C-alpha positions as CSV (number, residue, x, y, z in Angstrom):
1,M,-95.6,-95.2,28.1
2,N,-96.5,-95.4,24.3
3,N,-94.9,-99.1,23.9
4,I,-97.0,-100.5,20.9
5,L,-96.7,-104.3,21.2
6,C,-97.3,-105.9,18.0
7,Y,-96.9,-109.8,18.2
8,I,-98.0,-112.2,15.7
9,D,-97.5,-115.8,17.0
10,P,-96.0,-118.5,14.4
11,G,-99.5,-120.0,13.8
12,S,-101.1,-116.8,12.5
13,S,-98.1,-115.9,10.4
14,S,-98.3,-119.4,8.8
15,Y,-101.8,-118.7,8.1
16,I,-101.2,-115.3,6.5
17,V,-98.5,-116.7,4.4
18,Q,-101.0,-119.8,3.3
19,A,-103.5,-117.3,2.4
20,L,-101.2,-115.3,0.3
21,V,-99.7,-118.2,-1.6
22,A,-103.5,-119.6,-2.3
23,A,-104.5,-116.2,-3.5
24,F,-101.4,-115.9,-5.8
25,V,-102.2,-119.4,-7.2
26,G,-105.8,-118.7,-7.5
27,F,-105.2,-115.7,-9.8
28,I,-102.6,-117.4,-11.8
29,F,-105.2,-120.1,-12.7
30,Y,-108.1,-117.8,-13.1
31,F,-106.0,-115.5,-15.5
32,K,-104.6,-118.6,-17.5
33,T,-108.3,-119.9,-18.0
34,I,-109.3,-116.5,-19.5
35,W,-105.9,-116.3,-21.5
36,F,-106.9,-119.6,-23.2
37,R,-110.4,-118.5,-23.8
38,V,-109.4,-115.5,-25.5
39,K,-106.9,-117.3,-27.6
40,E,-109.1,-119.8,-28.8
41,F,-111.8,-117.3,-29.4
42,L,-109.2,-115.5,-31.7
43,G,-108.3,-118.8,-33.2
44,L,-104.8,-118.8,-31.8
45,S,-105.0,-121.8,-29.9
46,K,-103.1,-124.8,-31.2
47,N,-105.2,-127.4,-29.1
48,K,-108.7,-127.7,-30.5
49,I,-111.4,-129.9,-28.7
50,T,-112.7,-132.3,-31.0
51,D,-115.7,-134.7,-30.6
52,I,-114.9,-137.8,-29.1
53,D,-116.7,-140.9,-30.7
54,N,-117.7,-143.3,-27.7
55,S,-119.0,-146.2,-30.0
56,D,-117.5,-149.7,-29.3
57,E,-117.3,-150.4,-33.2
58,D,-113.8,-151.0,-34.8
59,P,-113.1,-147.9,-36.9
60,K,-111.4,-150.2,-39.4
61,A,-114.5,-152.2,-39.8
62,I,-116.3,-149.2,-41.4
């Protein structure tokens, strides 16, 4: 009687699928962030962060 009964109920399998999807999305965002930092470091990024002037003055009045 060497019957091995492997049973995963639907709740456990949905949790496993959820964990795998979350890990996959996490890796995508992690490597995307690293890729943008490398591109910015090498000067290949088209979008540069500029300083924002938070003054309430009218720029046309200057």
